[in-house]
PDB file of the backbone (N, CA, C, O) and the ligand in Angstrom, with CONECT records:
HET     ZN  A 101       1
ATOM      1  N   MET A   1     -19.065 -39.344  40.266  1.00  0.00           N
ATOM      2  CA  MET A   1     -19.615 -38.450  41.295  1.00  0.00           C
ATOM      3  C   MET A   1     -21.130 -38.444  41.232  1.00  0.00           C
ATOM      4  O   MET A   1     -21.715 -38.346  40.153  1.00  0.00           O
ATOM      5  N   LYS A   2     -21.758 -38.548  42.377  1.00  0.00           N
ATOM      6  CA  LYS A   2     -23.214 -38.560  42.421  1.00  0.00           C
ATOM      7  C   LYS A   2     -23.755 -37.131  42.440  1.00  0.00           C
ATOM      8  O   LYS A   2     -23.344 -36.297  43.246  1.00  0.00           O
ATOM      9  N   LEU A   3     -24.675 -36.886  41.539  1.00  0.00           N
ATOM     10  CA  LEU A   3     -25.265 -35.561  41.468  1.00  0.00           C
ATOM     11  C   LEU A   3     -26.650 -35.575  42.093  1.00  0.00           C
ATOM     12  O   LEU A   3     -27.478 -36.437  41.798  1.00  0.00           O
ATOM     13  N   THR A   4     -26.878 -34.612  42.953  1.00  0.00           N
ATOM     14  CA  THR A   4     -28.177 -34.559  43.612  1.00  0.00           C
ATOM     15  C   THR A   4     -28.764 -33.161  43.496  1.00  0.00           C
ATOM     16  O   THR A   4     -28.039 -32.175  43.359  1.00  0.00           O
ATOM     17  N   GLY A   5     -30.064 -33.095  43.552  1.00  0.00           N
ATOM     18  CA  GLY A   5     -30.753 -31.814  43.599  1.00  0.00           C
ATOM     19  C   GLY A   5     -30.420 -30.932  42.416  1.00  0.00           C
ATOM     20  O   GLY A   5     -30.514 -31.348  41.262  1.00  0.00           O
ATOM     21  N   MET A   6     -30.032 -29.718  42.719  1.00  0.00           N
ATOM     22  CA  MET A   6     -29.780 -28.716  41.701  1.00  0.00           C
ATOM     23  C   MET A   6     -28.438 -28.910  41.000  1.00  0.00           C
ATOM     24  O   MET A   6     -28.176 -28.303  39.962  1.00  0.00           O
ATOM     25  N   ARG A   7     -27.620 -29.734  41.558  1.00  0.00           N
ATOM     26  CA  ARG A   7     -26.273 -29.853  41.021  1.00  0.00           C
ATOM     27  C   ARG A   7     -26.289 -30.501  39.649  1.00  0.00           C
ATOM     28  O   ARG A   7     -27.110 -31.374  39.369  1.00  0.00           O
ATOM     29  N   ASN A   8     -25.381 -30.068  38.807  1.00  0.00           N
ATOM     30  CA  ASN A   8     -25.324 -30.634  37.473  1.00  0.00           C
ATOM     31  C   ASN A   8     -23.937 -30.504  36.885  1.00  0.00           C
ATOM     32  O   ASN A   8     -23.101 -29.733  37.356  1.00  0.00           O
ATOM     33  N   GLN A   9     -23.720 -31.287  35.835  1.00  0.00           N
ATOM     34  CA  GLN A   9     -22.440 -31.242  35.133  1.00  0.00           C
ATOM     35  C   GLN A   9     -22.674 -30.718  33.733  1.00  0.00           C
ATOM     36  O   GLN A   9     -23.627 -31.114  33.062  1.00  0.00           O
ATOM     37  N   CYS A  10     -21.812 -29.838  33.302  1.00  0.00           N
ATOM     38  CA  CYS A  10     -21.907 -29.310  31.945  1.00  0.00           C
ATOM     39  C   CYS A  10     -21.427 -30.373  30.966  1.00  0.00           C
ATOM     40  O   CYS A  10     -20.356 -30.955  31.137  1.00  0.00           O
ATOM     41  N   GLN A  11     -22.233 -30.617  29.940  1.00  0.00           N
ATOM     42  CA  GLN A  11     -21.830 -31.607  28.949  1.00  0.00           C
ATOM     43  C   GLN A  11     -20.803 -31.038  27.981  1.00  0.00           C
ATOM     44  O   GLN A  11     -20.187 -31.773  27.210  1.00  0.00           O
ATOM     45  N   GLY A  12     -20.627 -29.735  28.029  1.00  0.00           N
ATOM     46  CA  GLY A  12     -19.667 -29.107  27.147  1.00  0.00           C
ATOM     47  C   GLY A  12     -18.262 -29.162  27.709  1.00  0.00           C
ATOM     48  O   GLY A  12     -17.344 -29.640  27.043  1.00  0.00           O
ATOM     49  N   CYS A  13     -18.088 -28.680  28.921  1.00  0.00           N
ATOM     50  CA  CYS A  13     -16.749 -28.571  29.493  1.00  0.00           C
ATOM     51  C   CYS A  13     -16.513 -29.550  30.636  1.00  0.00           C
ATOM     52  O   CYS A  13     -15.409 -29.630  31.175  1.00  0.00           O
ATOM     53  N   LYS A  14     -17.568 -30.304  31.008  1.00  0.00           N
ATOM     54  CA  LYS A  14     -17.466 -31.339  32.045  1.00  0.00           C
ATOM     55  C   LYS A  14     -17.216 -30.787  33.445  1.00  0.00           C
ATOM     56  O   LYS A  14     -16.819 -31.520  34.351  1.00  0.00           O
ATOM     57  N   GLN A  15     -17.452 -29.494  33.612  1.00  0.00           N
ATOM     58  CA  GLN A  15     -17.313 -28.921  34.945  1.00  0.00           C
ATOM     59  C   GLN A  15     -18.596 -29.194  35.734  1.00  0.00           C
ATOM     60  O   GLN A  15     -19.662 -29.387  35.150  1.00  0.00           O
ATOM     61  N   TYR A  16     -18.484 -29.209  37.043  1.00  0.00           N
ATOM     62  CA  TYR A  16     -19.641 -29.419  37.904  1.00  0.00           C
ATOM     63  C   TYR A  16     -20.113 -28.081  38.455  1.00  0.00           C
ATOM     64  O   TYR A  16     -19.317 -27.196  38.769  1.00  0.00           O
ATOM     65  N   PHE A  17     -21.436 -27.963  38.564  1.00  0.00           N
ATOM     66  CA  PHE A  17     -22.010 -26.709  39.038  1.00  0.00           C
ATOM     67  C   PHE A  17     -22.954 -26.981  40.193  1.00  0.00           C
ATOM     68  O   PHE A  17     -23.700 -27.960  40.194  1.00  0.00           O
ATOM     69  N   ASN A  18     -22.908 -26.108  41.159  1.00  0.00           N
ATOM     70  CA  ASN A  18     -23.692 -26.325  42.368  1.00  0.00           C
ATOM     71  C   ASN A  18     -25.153 -25.963  42.178  1.00  0.00           C
ATOM     72  O   ASN A  18     -25.990 -26.330  43.003  1.00  0.00           O
ATOM     73  N   SER A  19     -25.475 -25.254  41.114  1.00  0.00           N
ATOM     74  CA  SER A  19     -26.858 -24.847  40.885  1.00  0.00           C
ATOM     75  C   SER A  19     -27.061 -24.529  39.408  1.00  0.00           C
ATOM     76  O   SER A  19     -26.103 -24.303  38.669  1.00  0.00           O
ATOM     77  N   ASN A  20     -28.305 -24.516  39.000  1.00  0.00           N
ATOM     78  CA  ASN A  20     -28.609 -24.112  37.632  1.00  0.00           C
ATOM     79  C   ASN A  20     -28.185 -22.675  37.393  1.00  0.00           C
ATOM     80  O   ASN A  20     -27.796 -22.299  36.288  1.00  0.00           O
ATOM     81  N   HIS A  21     -28.265 -21.893  38.434  1.00  0.00           N
ATOM     82  CA  HIS A  21     -27.873 -20.489  38.319  1.00  0.00           C
ATOM     83  C   HIS A  21     -26.388 -20.376  37.979  1.00  0.00           C
ATOM     84  O   HIS A  21     -25.995 -19.619  37.092  1.00  0.00           O
ATOM     85  N   ALA A  22     -25.584 -21.131  38.691  1.00  0.00           N
ATOM     86  CA  ALA A  22     -24.148 -21.115  38.423  1.00  0.00           C
ATOM     87  C   ALA A  22     -23.861 -21.662  37.032  1.00  0.00           C
ATOM     88  O   ALA A  22     -23.021 -21.131  36.307  1.00  0.00           O
ATOM     89  N   PHE A  23     -24.561 -22.719  36.670  1.00  0.00           N
ATOM     90  CA  PHE A  23     -24.383 -23.312  35.341  1.00  0.00           C
ATOM     91  C   PHE A  23     -24.719 -22.296  34.259  1.00  0.00           C
ATOM     92  O   PHE A  23     -23.970 -22.122  33.298  1.00  0.00           O
ATOM     93  N   ASP A  24     -25.843 -21.637  34.428  1.00  0.00           N
ATOM     94  CA  ASP A  24     -26.270 -20.673  33.413  1.00  0.00           C
ATOM     95  C   ASP A  24     -25.279 -19.532  33.283  1.00  0.00           C
ATOM     96  O   ASP A  24     -25.034 -19.016  32.193  1.00  0.00           O
ATOM     97  N   LYS A  25     -24.725 -19.157  34.404  1.00  0.00           N
ATOM     98  CA  LYS A  25     -23.797 -18.024  34.391  1.00  0.00           C
ATOM     99  C   LYS A  25     -22.522 -18.334  33.610  1.00  0.00           C
ATOM    100  O   LYS A  25     -21.862 -17.430  33.098  1.00  0.00           O
ATOM    101  N   HIS A  26     -22.186 -19.605  33.525  1.00  0.00           N
ATOM    102  CA  HIS A  26     -20.946 -19.944  32.828  1.00  0.00           C
ATOM    103  C   HIS A  26     -21.154 -20.132  31.326  1.00  0.00           C
ATOM    104  O   HIS A  26     -20.192 -20.330  30.583  1.00  0.00           O
ATOM    105  N   ARG A  27     -22.390 -20.072  30.888  1.00  0.00           N
ATOM    106  CA  ARG A  27     -22.661 -20.168  29.457  1.00  0.00           C
ATOM    107  C   ARG A  27     -22.848 -18.762  28.904  1.00  0.00           C
ATOM    108  O   ARG A  27     -23.467 -17.907  29.536  1.00  0.00           O
ATOM    109  N   VAL A  28     -22.306 -18.542  27.721  1.00  0.00           N
ATOM    110  CA  VAL A  28     -22.346 -17.206  27.160  1.00  0.00           C
ATOM    111  C   VAL A  28     -22.619 -17.293  25.666  1.00  0.00           C
ATOM    112  O   VAL A  28     -22.301 -18.299  25.031  1.00  0.00           O
ATOM    113  N   GLY A  29     -23.204 -16.247  25.105  1.00  0.00           N
ATOM    114  CA  GLY A  29     -23.479 -16.219  23.677  1.00  0.00           C
ATOM    115  C   GLY A  29     -24.928 -16.567  23.374  1.00  0.00           C
ATOM    116  O   GLY A  29     -25.716 -16.860  24.274  1.00  0.00           O
ATOM    117  N   LYS A  30     -25.259 -16.531  22.107  1.00  0.00           N
ATOM    118  CA  LYS A  30     -26.635 -16.775  21.685  1.00  0.00           C
ATOM    119  C   LYS A  30     -26.837 -18.240  21.324  1.00  0.00           C
ATOM    120  O   LYS A  30     -25.953 -18.899  20.778  1.00  0.00           O
ATOM    121  N   HIS A  31     -28.033 -18.725  21.648  1.00  0.00           N
ATOM    122  CA  HIS A  31     -28.385 -20.095  21.292  1.00  0.00           C
ATOM    123  C   HIS A  31     -28.279 -20.292  19.783  1.00  0.00           C
ATOM    124  O   HIS A  31     -28.733 -19.452  19.007  1.00  0.00           O
ATOM    125  N   GLY A  32     -27.688 -21.387  19.380  1.00  0.00           N
ATOM    126  CA  GLY A  32     -27.655 -21.740  17.968  1.00  0.00           C
ATOM    127  C   GLY A  32     -26.616 -21.010  17.162  1.00  0.00           C
ATOM    128  O   GLY A  32     -26.463 -21.278  15.970  1.00  0.00           O
ATOM    129  N   SER A  33     -25.884 -20.081  17.784  1.00  0.00           N
ATOM    130  CA  SER A  33     -24.871 -19.375  17.000  1.00  0.00           C
ATOM    131  C   SER A  33     -23.500 -19.462  17.658  1.00  0.00           C
ATOM    132  O   SER A  33     -22.633 -20.224  17.227  1.00  0.00           O
ATOM    133  N   ASP A  34     -23.322 -18.674  18.703  1.00  0.00           N
ATOM    134  CA  ASP A  34     -21.994 -18.651  19.315  1.00  0.00           C
ATOM    135  C   ASP A  34     -22.035 -19.048  20.785  1.00  0.00           C
ATOM    136  O   ASP A  34     -21.213 -18.609  21.588  1.00  0.00           O
ATOM    137  N   ARG A  35     -23.015 -19.893  21.120  1.00  0.00           N
ATOM    138  CA  ARG A  35     -23.130 -20.358  22.496  1.00  0.00           C
ATOM    139  C   ARG A  35     -21.896 -21.168  22.876  1.00  0.00           C
ATOM    140  O   ARG A  35     -21.462 -22.043  22.128  1.00  0.00           O
ATOM    141  N   ARG A  36     -21.340 -20.868  24.040  1.00  0.00           N
ATOM    142  CA  ARG A  36     -20.148 -21.599  24.480  1.00  0.00           C
ATOM    143  C   ARG A  36     -20.011 -21.522  25.981  1.00  0.00           C
ATOM    144  O   ARG A  36     -20.751 -20.804  26.654  1.00  0.00           O
ATOM    145  N   CYS A  37     -19.054 -22.271  26.498  1.00  0.00           N
ATOM    146  CA  CYS A  37     -18.743 -22.230  27.915  1.00  0.00           C
ATOM    147  C   CYS A  37     -17.714 -21.138  28.166  1.00  0.00           C
ATOM    148  O   CYS A  37     -16.822 -20.901  27.352  1.00  0.00           O
ATOM    149  N   ARG A  38     -17.857 -20.483  29.298  1.00  0.00           N
ATOM    150  CA  ARG A  38     -16.799 -19.566  29.704  1.00  0.00           C
ATOM    151  C   ARG A  38     -15.608 -20.383  30.178  1.00  0.00           C
ATOM    152  O   ARG A  38     -15.751 -21.511  30.648  1.00  0.00           O
ATOM    153  N   THR A  39     -14.440 -19.790  30.043  1.00  0.00           N
ATOM    154  CA  THR A  39     -13.247 -20.445  30.565  1.00  0.00           C
ATOM    155  C   THR A  39     -13.195 -20.275  32.079  1.00  0.00           C
ATOM    156  O   THR A  39     -13.915 -19.456  32.650  1.00  0.00           O
ATOM    157  N   THR A  40     -12.349 -21.047  32.705  1.00  0.00           N
ATOM    158  CA  THR A  40     -12.165 -20.917  34.152  1.00  0.00           C
ATOM    159  C   THR A  40     -11.786 -19.488  34.509  1.00  0.00           C
ATOM    160  O   THR A  40     -12.268 -18.926  35.493  1.00  0.00           O
ATOM    161  N   GLU A  41     -10.924 -18.921  33.702  1.00  0.00           N
ATOM    162  CA  GLU A  41     -10.473 -17.550  33.952  1.00  0.00           C
ATOM    163  C   GLU A  41     -11.656 -16.582  33.916  1.00  0.00           C
ATOM    164  O   GLU A  41     -11.771 -15.697  34.764  1.00  0.00           O
ATOM    165  N   GLU A  42     -12.528 -16.758  32.930  1.00  0.00           N
ATOM    166  CA  GLU A  42     -13.680 -15.872  32.805  1.00  0.00           C
ATOM    167  C   GLU A  42     -14.628 -16.033  33.992  1.00  0.00           C
ATOM    168  O   GLU A  42     -15.170 -15.052  34.500  1.00  0.00           O
ATOM    169  N   MET A  43     -14.820 -17.260  34.423  1.00  0.00           N
ATOM    170  CA  MET A  43     -15.708 -17.496  35.566  1.00  0.00           C
ATOM    171  C   MET A  43     -15.164 -16.834  36.828  1.00  0.00           C
ATOM    172  O   MET A  43     -15.915 -16.250  37.609  1.00  0.00           O
ATOM    173  N   LEU A  44     -13.863 -16.932  37.015  1.00  0.00           N
ATOM    174  CA  LEU A  44     -13.253 -16.295  38.186  1.00  0.00           C
ATOM    175  C   LEU A  44     -13.425 -14.782  38.124  1.00  0.00           C
ATOM    176  O   LEU A  44     -13.627 -14.127  39.146  1.00  0.00           O
ATOM    177  N   GLU A  45     -13.344 -14.240  36.919  1.00  0.00           N
ATOM    178  CA  GLU A  45     -13.521 -12.800  36.763  1.00  0.00           C
ATOM    179  C   GLU A  45     -14.935 -12.373  37.136  1.00  0.00           C
ATOM    180  O   GLU A  45     -15.152 -11.255  37.602  1.00  0.00           O
ATOM    181  N   LEU A  46     -15.890 -13.267  36.930  1.00  0.00           N
ATOM    182  CA  LEU A  46     -17.280 -12.969  37.274  1.00  0.00           C
ATOM    183  C   LEU A  46     -17.553 -13.118  38.767  1.00  0.00           C
ATOM    184  O   LEU A  46     -18.653 -12.831  39.239  1.00  0.00           O
ATOM    185  N   GLY A  47     -16.568 -13.558  39.484  1.00  0.00           N
ATOM    186  CA  GLY A  47     -16.751 -13.734  40.918  1.00  0.00           C
ATOM    187  C   GLY A  47     -17.174 -15.138  41.302  1.00  0.00           C
ATOM    188  O   GLY A  47     -17.433 -15.421  42.472  1.00  0.00           O
ATOM    189  N   MET A  48     -17.242 -16.026  40.301  1.00  0.00           N
ATOM    190  CA  MET A  48     -17.576 -17.410  40.603  1.00  0.00           C
ATOM    191  C   MET A  48     -16.366 -18.097  41.225  1.00  0.00           C
ATOM    192  O   MET A  48     -15.226 -17.663  41.062  1.00  0.00           O
ATOM    193  N   SER A  49     -16.648 -19.174  41.938  1.00  0.00           N
ATOM    194  CA  SER A  49     -15.543 -19.899  42.548  1.00  0.00           C
ATOM    195  C   SER A  49     -15.939 -21.343  42.779  1.00  0.00           C
ATOM    196  O   SER A  49     -17.112 -21.699  42.675  1.00  0.00           O
ATOM    197  N   LEU A  50     -14.962 -22.170  43.092  1.00  0.00           N
ATOM    198  CA  LEU A  50     -15.218 -23.570  43.396  1.00  0.00           C
ATOM    199  C   LEU A  50     -15.444 -23.724  44.888  1.00  0.00           C
ATOM    200  O   LEU A  50     -14.718 -23.155  45.703  1.00  0.00           O
ATOM    201  N   ASN A  51     -16.467 -24.507  45.237  1.00  0.00           N
ATOM    202  CA  ASN A  51     -16.668 -24.764  46.661  1.00  0.00           C
ATOM    203  C   ASN A  51     -15.808 -25.959  47.088  1.00  0.00           C
ATOM    204  O   ASN A  51     -15.015 -26.483  46.306  1.00  0.00           O
ATOM    205  N   SER A  52     -15.980 -26.368  48.323  1.00  0.00           N
ATOM    206  CA  SER A  52     -15.109 -27.401  48.876  1.00  0.00           C
ATOM    207  C   SER A  52     -15.275 -28.747  48.184  1.00  0.00           C
ATOM    208  O   SER A  52     -14.406 -29.613  48.275  1.00  0.00           O
ATOM    209  N   ALA A  53     -16.405 -28.915  47.489  1.00  0.00           N
ATOM    210  CA  ALA A  53     -16.654 -30.174  46.783  1.00  0.00           C
ATOM    211  C   ALA A  53     -16.308 -30.076  45.302  1.00  0.00           C
ATOM    212  O   ALA A  53     -16.647 -30.960  44.516  1.00  0.00           O
ATOM    213  N   ASN A  54     -15.632 -28.998  44.931  1.00  0.00           N
ATOM    214  CA  ASN A  54     -15.245 -28.757  43.543  1.00  0.00           C
ATOM    215  C   ASN A  54     -16.436 -28.517  42.618  1.00  0.00           C
ATOM    216  O   ASN A  54     -16.385 -28.840  41.431  1.00  0.00           O
ATOM    217  N   PHE A  55     -17.490 -27.956  43.163  1.00  0.00           N
ATOM    218  CA  PHE A  55     -18.603 -27.493  42.350  1.00  0.00           C
ATOM    219  C   PHE A  55     -18.473 -25.985  42.185  1.00  0.00           C
ATOM    220  O   PHE A  55     -18.131 -25.272  43.128  1.00  0.00           O
ATOM    221  N   TRP A  56     -18.749 -25.512  40.982  1.00  0.00           N
ATOM    222  CA  TRP A  56     -18.739 -24.073  40.778  1.00  0.00           C
ATOM    223  C   TRP A  56     -19.943 -23.444  41.446  1.00  0.00           C
ATOM    224  O   TRP A  56     -21.059 -23.955  41.353  1.00  0.00           O
ATOM    225  N   ILE A  57     -19.710 -22.349  42.109  1.00  0.00           N
ATOM    226  CA  ILE A  57     -20.773 -21.577  42.736  1.00  0.00           C
ATOM    227  C   ILE A  57     -20.670 -20.138  42.252  1.00  0.00           C
ATOM    228  O   ILE A  57     -19.606 -19.698  41.818  1.00  0.00           O
ATOM    229  N   THR A  58     -21.774 -19.410  42.327  1.00  0.00           N
ATOM    230  CA  THR A  58     -21.764 -18.060  41.794  1.00  0.00           C
ATOM    231  C   THR A  58     -20.992 -17.109  42.695  1.00  0.00           C
ATOM    232  O   THR A  58     -20.316 -16.196  42.219  1.00  0.00           O
ATOM    233  N   GLU A  59     -21.098 -17.328  43.986  1.00  0.00           N
ATOM    234  CA  GLU A  59     -20.333 -16.518  44.927  1.00  0.00           C
ATOM    235  C   GLU A  59     -20.098 -17.318  46.188  1.00  0.00           C
ATOM    236  O   GLU A  59     -20.754 -18.331  46.433  1.00  0.00           O
ATOM    237  N   LYS A  60     -19.161 -16.854  46.980  1.00  0.00           N
ATOM    238  CA  LYS A  60     -18.850 -17.547  48.221  1.00  0.00           C
ATOM    239  C   LYS A  60     -19.841 -17.176  49.309  1.00  0.00           C
ATOM    240  O   LYS A  60     -19.468 -16.626  50.345  1.00  0.00           O
ATOM    241  N   ARG A  61     -21.090 -17.477  49.068  1.00  0.00           N
ATOM    242  CA  ARG A  61     -22.139 -17.202  50.037  1.00  0.00           C
ATOM    243  C   ARG A  61     -23.052 -18.417  50.095  1.00  0.00           C
ATOM    244  O   ARG A  61     -22.971 -19.312  49.254  1.00  0.00           O
ATOM    245  N   ASP A  62     -23.896 -18.435  51.069  1.00  0.00           N
ATOM    246  CA  ASP A  62     -24.875 -19.512  51.186  1.00  0.00           C
ATOM    247  C   ASP A  62     -25.747 -19.553  49.927  1.00  0.00           C
ATOM    248  O   ASP A  62     -26.365 -18.555  49.557  1.00  0.00           O
ATOM    249  N   ALA A  63     -25.788 -20.696  49.289  1.00  0.00           N
ATOM    250  CA  ALA A  63     -26.519 -20.812  48.030  1.00  0.00           C
ATOM    251  C   ALA A  63     -28.012 -20.503  48.209  1.00  0.00           C
ATOM    252  O   ALA A  63     -28.670 -20.036  47.280  1.00  0.00           O
ATOM    253  N   LYS A  64     -28.529 -20.763  49.388  1.00  0.00           N
ATOM    254  CA  LYS A  64     -29.960 -20.524  49.608  1.00  0.00           C
ATOM    255  C   LYS A  64     -30.314 -19.062  49.362  1.00  0.00           C
ATOM    256  O   LYS A  64     -31.401 -18.744  48.880  1.00  0.00           O
ATOM    257  N   HIS A  65     -29.397 -18.199  49.694  1.00  0.00           N
ATOM    258  CA  HIS A  65     -29.640 -16.779  49.497  1.00  0.00           C
ATOM    259  C   HIS A  65     -29.867 -16.481  48.024  1.00  0.00           C
ATOM    260  O   HIS A  65     -30.743 -15.693  47.666  1.00  0.00           O
ATOM    261  N   PHE A  66     -29.072 -17.117  47.176  1.00  0.00           N
ATOM    262  CA  PHE A  66     -29.153 -16.814  45.755  1.00  0.00           C
ATOM    263  C   PHE A  66     -30.310 -17.521  45.074  1.00  0.00           C
ATOM    264  O   PHE A  66     -30.750 -17.095  44.006  1.00  0.00           O
ATOM    265  N   MET A  67     -30.801 -18.577  45.662  1.00  0.00           N
ATOM    266  CA  MET A  67     -31.966 -19.238  45.076  1.00  0.00           C
ATOM    267  C   MET A  67     -33.137 -18.258  45.017  1.00  0.00           C
ATOM    268  O   MET A  67     -33.948 -18.297  44.091  1.00  0.00           O
ATOM    269  N   ASP A  68     -33.212 -17.406  45.989  1.00  0.00           N
ATOM    270  CA  ASP A  68     -34.299 -16.425  46.019  1.00  0.00           C
ATOM    271  C   ASP A  68     -34.142 -15.374  44.932  1.00  0.00           C
ATOM    272  O   ASP A  68     -35.110 -14.718  44.546  1.00  0.00           O
ATOM    273  N   LEU A  69     -32.942 -15.221  44.451  1.00  0.00           N
ATOM    274  CA  LEU A  69     -32.676 -14.186  43.459  1.00  0.00           C
ATOM    275  C   LEU A  69     -32.744 -14.708  42.034  1.00  0.00           C
ATOM    276  O   LEU A  69     -32.597 -13.955  41.071  1.00  0.00           O
ATOM    277  N   ARG A  70     -32.965 -15.995  41.919  1.00  0.00           N
ATOM    278  CA  ARG A  70     -32.991 -16.554  40.569  1.00  0.00           C
ATOM    279  C   ARG A  70     -34.144 -15.950  39.774  1.00  0.00           C
ATOM    280  O   ARG A  70     -35.257 -15.790  40.274  1.00  0.00           O
ATOM    281  N   GLU A  71     -33.847 -15.625  38.544  1.00  0.00           N
ATOM    282  CA  GLU A  71     -34.810 -14.913  37.737  1.00  0.00           C
ATOM    283  C   GLU A  71     -35.542 -15.865  36.796  1.00  0.00           C
ATOM    284  O   GLU A  71     -35.455 -17.086  36.929  1.00  0.00           O
ATOM    285  N   ALA A  72     -36.251 -15.293  35.862  1.00  0.00           N
ATOM    286  CA  ALA A  72     -37.126 -16.075  35.012  1.00  0.00           C
ATOM    287  C   ALA A  72     -36.393 -16.737  33.848  1.00  0.00           C
ATOM    288  O   ALA A  72     -37.023 -17.203  32.898  1.00  0.00           O
ATOM    289  N   GLU A  73     -35.087 -16.778  33.921  1.00  0.00           N
ATOM    290  CA  GLU A  73     -34.363 -17.416  32.835  1.00  0.00           C
ATOM    291  C   GLU A  73     -34.644 -18.909  32.804  1.00  0.00           C
ATOM    292  O   GLU A  73     -34.722 -19.570  33.840  1.00  0.00           O
ATOM    293  N   GLN A  74     -34.792 -19.411  31.614  1.00  0.00           N
ATOM    294  CA  GLN A  74     -35.040 -20.841  31.477  1.00  0.00           C
ATOM    295  C   GLN A  74     -33.704 -21.581  31.533  1.00  0.00           C
ATOM    296  O   GLN A  74     -32.719 -21.155  30.931  1.00  0.00           O
ATOM    297  N   PRO A  75     -33.688 -22.672  32.249  1.00  0.00           N
ATOM    298  CA  PRO A  75     -32.437 -23.435  32.317  1.00  0.00           C
ATOM    299  C   PRO A  75     -32.082 -24.067  30.981  1.00  0.00           C
ATOM    300  O   PRO A  75     -32.954 -24.495  30.225  1.00  0.00           O
ATOM    301  N   ASP A  76     -30.820 -24.115  30.716  1.00  0.00           N
ATOM    302  CA  ASP A  76     -30.353 -24.799  29.504  1.00  0.00           C
ATOM    303  C   ASP A  76     -30.126 -26.246  29.859  1.00  0.00           C
ATOM    304  O   ASP A  76     -29.584 -26.551  30.921  1.00  0.00           O
ATOM    305  N   ASP A  77     -30.532 -27.134  28.989  1.00  0.00           N
ATOM    306  CA  ASP A  77     -30.346 -28.535  29.359  1.00  0.00           C
ATOM    307  C   ASP A  77     -29.972 -29.455  28.216  1.00  0.00           C
ATOM    308  O   ASP A  77     -29.626 -30.611  28.458  1.00  0.00           O
ATOM    309  N   ASP A  78     -30.026 -29.001  27.016  1.00  0.00           N
ATOM    310  CA  ASP A  78     -29.871 -29.974  25.930  1.00  0.00           C
ATOM    311  C   ASP A  78     -28.950 -29.482  24.828  1.00  0.00           C
ATOM    312  O   ASP A  78     -29.088 -29.866  23.667  1.00  0.00           O
ATOM    313  N   GLU A  79     -28.038 -28.654  25.195  1.00  0.00           N
ATOM    314  CA  GLU A  79     -27.120 -28.190  24.169  1.00  0.00           C
ATOM    315  C   GLU A  79     -25.688 -28.512  24.563  1.00  0.00           C
ATOM    316  O   GLU A  79     -25.425 -29.056  25.635  1.00  0.00           O
ATOM    317  N   GLY A  80     -24.813 -28.181  23.713  1.00  0.00           N
ATOM    318  CA  GLY A  80     -23.434 -28.407  24.025  1.00  0.00           C
ATOM    319  C   GLY A  80     -22.850 -29.297  22.962  1.00  0.00           C
ATOM    320  O   GLY A  80     -21.667 -29.631  23.019  1.00  0.00           O
TER     321      GLY A  80
HETATM  322 ZN    ZN A 101     -19.529 -25.769  30.236  1.00  0.00          ZN2+
END
């Protein structure tokens, strides 16, 4: 699968995410100690869902809306 723009694949669980925001939301715990991926069940409980392309999204809304809400969290990129 070709990944473009903000989309990325988790190296831990191999799931695809539509944005860094969605990716970050599925990671839980502290760096270097108990950092892990949330399960599918946990992601669904958070209101996340898969879009039509099988990418995880934070909510069933236009992603552009949520890009504006992204906070100062640093993206994770080299763990797993
Ligand atoms: Zn993961």
